[in-house]
C-alpha positions in Angstrom: -0.3 0.2 0.2 1.6 3.0 -1.2 0.2 6.6 0.5 -0.6 9.7 -0.2 -2.8 12.6 1.3 -5.7 11.9 -1.2 -5.5 8.1 1.1 -9.1 7.7 3.2 -8.0 6.9 6.8 -9.8 4.5 7.8 -8.2 2.6 4.9 -4.7 3.4 6.1 -5.6 2.3 9.9 -7.5 -1.2 8.4 -4.9 -2.3 5.7 -2.0 -1.4 8.7 -3.3 -0.6 12.8 0.9 -0.1 13.8 -0.2 3.5 11.6 -2.5 4.0 14.3 0.2 6.3 16.9 1.6 8.5 13.9 -2.5 9.8 14.1 -2.4 9.9 17.0 0.9 11.8 17.6 -0.6 14.3 15.2 -3.2 14.7 18.3 -6.3 12.8 16.0 -8.1 11.4 19.2 -10.8 9.5 17.5 -9.7 7.5 15.4 -12.2 4.6 15.7 -15.2 7.8 15.5 -16.9 7.2 11.8 -16.0 10.6 11.1 -12.7 10.6 11.2 -11.9 7.8 9.8 -13.9 8.9 5.9 -11.5 11.9 5.9 -8.5 11.7 3.5 -5.0 12.6 4.7 -4.9 15.7 3.7 -8.1 16.9 5.4 -7.4 15.0 8.5 -3.8 16.8 8.4 -5.3 21.0 8.0 -7.2 20.4 10.1 -5.2 19.1 13.6 -2.5 21.9 11.5 0.1 19.0 10.7 2.0 18.8 7.5 0.4 16.7 5.8 3.6 16.3 3.2 5.3 15.7 6.1 3.2 12.9 7.6 2.8 10.6 4.5 6.4 11.1 3.7 6.6 9.1 7.7 3.8 6.4 6.9 5.7 5.0 3.6 8.7 4.4 5.9 6.8 3.0 8.1 5.2 0.5 6.0 8.0 -0.3 3.7 9.8 -0.8 7.2 12.8 1.8 6.9 10.9 3.3 9.7 
């Protein structure tokens, strides 16, 4: 799986639950909420004032096993 800013948070979490700490780290503590699960990564980053490109990079490195 490759993460992009258009990736849906629920899809990311369903594919790999070990990504949850990255969302919690950015202040997104409502991971079980249906509304947050349907947001794109870019939408969530905008709400939480997080650099979407940086989070995309971290998640892709994590999924590739390089972080």
